[in-house]
N, C-alpha and C positions, 0 to 999 in steps of 0.2 A: 404873607406874614408868616414867619417861622414859628413853629410851636416849640416852646422851651421844654427841655426834659423835666424840669421841676413841675410844670403844669401837667405833663403827661403822667408822672408818677403820682401826683396829688389826685388825679382823676380816679385812682383806685380807691380813694377814701369815701366815695359818695355813698356806698351801701355797706360800710363797715364801721366797726367801733374801733377808735384808735387805741393803741397800747402806748402808755406814757412812761418815760423814764425821767424823773425829775421834771423840769419845765419843758422838755422837748418831746415832741412826738416822733418816734423812730419808725414804726411801721404800723400798718393796719393788719390785724389778724382776721383772716376770713376762713370760714368753714366751707371747704370745697365739696366734701362728701362725708360719709360716715367714717369718722376717725381720721380724716384728712384735712389738714389746715395749711394755709399759705400765709406767710408773713410778707406783705407787699410793702416794699420800701416807699416812704412818702416823699423823699426828695433826693436828688443826686449829690448827697454830701455825707460824710462820716456821721455816725458809725455804721449806717446801713445804706449802701448804694444800690445793691441788687436785692432780689427777692430770695427768700428761703422757704422751706416747707417742712412739714413733718407728718408722718403716718404712724398711727397706733397699731401695733401688731400684737399677737397673743403673748409674746414673751418680752415686749418692750417697745421702745419708740425708735423709729428710723427718721433721721433728720437729713434734709437735702440742702447742702451748702450752709455756710456759717457767717454770711455777711462780710463786711470789710474789717470790722474791729471787734475785739472781745466784748466791748460794752454792749453791742447790739445782741451778740449771742447770749450774754448773761440775761438780758431781758427776755429773749426767746425761751431760754431754759426755765425761767420763772413762769412764763405763760404756759409752758407744757405741764409744769407741776400743778397748775390750777385746773387743768383739764383731765389729767390722768396721774395715778400714783405709780405707773409703770416706769422703770428706769430707761433713760436714753442708752441704747445699746449700739447703734450704728449711725455713722455719718457718711453720706454719699457726697463726693466732690464731683460736680458735673464737669469741671475743667480746672485748669491751674491758676487762673487769674486771681489777683489779690482780693478783689471785691467779693469773691466767693469762698475764699479759704482763710481770710485774715482773722476770722473769729475762732479758729480752731482751738486756740489755747484756752478758751473758756470751757471746753468740753472735758468730761471726766477722762482720766488717762487710760481707763480700762476699756473704752469703747473701741470698736473696730471702724477704721476709716477705709472706705471703699472708693476706688477710682480706676480709670483705665490705666494700663501700664505706662502709656505715653505720658499721662498726667503725672504719675509718680516720677518718671525720669526727668520731666521738665522741672518739677519742684526740687529735685536734687541739684539741678544746675542753677535755677533762678527762683529764689524763695525769700523775697524781701520782708514778708511778714513773719518769717520763721515758723510757718505752719508745720505742724507735725506731718510727717510723710504718711501716705496711705500704707496700711499693712495687709490689705486684701486688694489684689489687682485682678482685672479681668481683661480678656481679649475680645470676647463677643457678648457674653451675658452671664449674669448670676440671677437665679430664680429663688425667691424666698417662698416657703409655705409655712407661714406663721399665723394661722387663723384666717389668712387670706393669701391669695397669690400676689406677689409683687415682683416685677421684673426690672432688673437694672440692665440696660441695653446699650451696646455700641452699634449704631446704625450707619456710621460713616463720618468722614471728616466734614467740618463745617466752620464754625467759629474758631476752633482750634483743631489740632490733629487727634485730640483725645476726648472729644465731647461724649458724654453718656447721658441717658435720660432714664427717668423712673416711670414705669408704666404699670397701672393697675387695671388689668383686662376686664375684671368683673364690673367695676364701677366706671370704666372708660375715662379714667383721669390720667393725664400725661403731664409730667414735670420736665421741662425741656432744658433748663439752664439757658445759656445764651444762644442756643440754636434759634430761639425766637426772641426778638425784641418787639414788644407789642406797644402800640400807642403812637403810631405815626412817627417813628424814629428810624434814622438810617443805620443805626447799629455800628458796632466796631468790627473791622475786618483786619486789624493789624496782624494777627496771627492766623488769619483765615485762609480758606481754600474755596473760593466762591463757586467755581465749577462743581466741585464735589458737594458743596453746601446745598445747591439746588436739588441734586439727587437725594441728598439726605432728607430734605424737606418732603420729598415724595414718599420716603419710607415712613415718616411721621404721619403724613396725611393718610397713608394706607391703614394705619391703626384705627382710624375713625374715632378719635377721642371726642367726648362730649364736653369735657372741661380741660383747659390747658393752663398750667401755671408757667408763665414765661420767666426768663431770667431777669427781665426789666419790664416794667409797665404793669397795667392792670390784668386781671384774669381774662382769659381768651377762650376761643373755641377753634374748631377745625377750619372755619372760614378765615381766621386770622393767620393760620399756617399758610393757607393758599395765598393770602394777600402779601405776606412777607416773601414767599417764594417768587411771586410776580415781580416784586421790587428787586430782588436779587438778579432775576433774569434781565430786567430793564437796565439795571445799573451796569452789569457786565457788558451788555450790548452797547450801551452808550459810551463806555470807555473804549471798547473795541473799535467803535467808529472813529474816534480820534486817532487810535493807533493805525488803523487801515488807511487813513488819509496821509500817513507819513509824518504826523506831528511828533514833536519831541515831548517827553514827559513834562518838561518845564513849561512848554507852551500850553499843554493840556491843563496843567494845574492853574494857569492864568485864565483860560477861556472856558473851562468846563462848566456846564450847568446840568443839574439833575433833570431827568425826563419830567415833563410838565406835571404829571400826576403826583410827583413826590417833592415838588419844590417848597412846600410848606412843612415838610417833615423836619423834626427836631434833630439835634446833635450835629448839625452841619459844621458849626464853628469848631467843634472839638474833634470831629472824626472824618470829615469829608476828604481833606487832603491826604491823610494817611490811608484811607480806603482806596482812593485813586491809585496811590503808589503801590499798594498791595495787589490790586487787580492788574495794574500795568505789568508788574513783575510776573504775575501768573500768565498773562497773555504773551509776554515776551518769551517766557520759558517754553510755551507751547509752540512757538515759531522757531 
């Protein structure tokens, strides 16, 4: 039986207090560490589809991703004000997808938006939510020393070509964006590079995080990074097997089944076909 994404995201609410906006619950706000909070989306529907997070620094607050719509970001900003009187100064965009940048317009115009240069370039070409473009871009890393050390890192392609993560080395907290889909879901690979993604997961595991805020699903740990990496390896190998047998893409789409260990994972109806197509294209390019 497949696990629905709605149930997976609702699993995050078991140990958290919900944050409400009118009659609807948008996300669960969870304290991950000292001055570090995650807004875990409760269901795969607007205004919050993906997770966001924020970190309190000595000079202000750094937010990671802005949900899908401004309504969710406005609730997040209100929750931040309840916790600290420091201003929001920075917004990190882990990648360019709308469910992570769509709430940008709710943020103060004076903040700095940080992203990989490829993310900025993609948003210049494709920006359906009219998200404000990043004004600080990185190639490899930006390191903050604002009462604590905070690293914004590019460790390789994966879910997109511009994924970045936020790493707090002292508290061992990692915020991954969509490099990690947690909660037994197959994830989205439409703009992905699965071969590189596997190597990028190795770089994240090497950090030895104790707490992980994924792009989708409940809070995670290092073992969940390893589990998702194992899934990526198995998925790539299983599609490769169809290719090596000389099957067409069309036949593969009709006959493909996930490896047995992952057949009850969620998001198959919405993502499996596009994931196969993306990996097929990657394999064909390698040949």
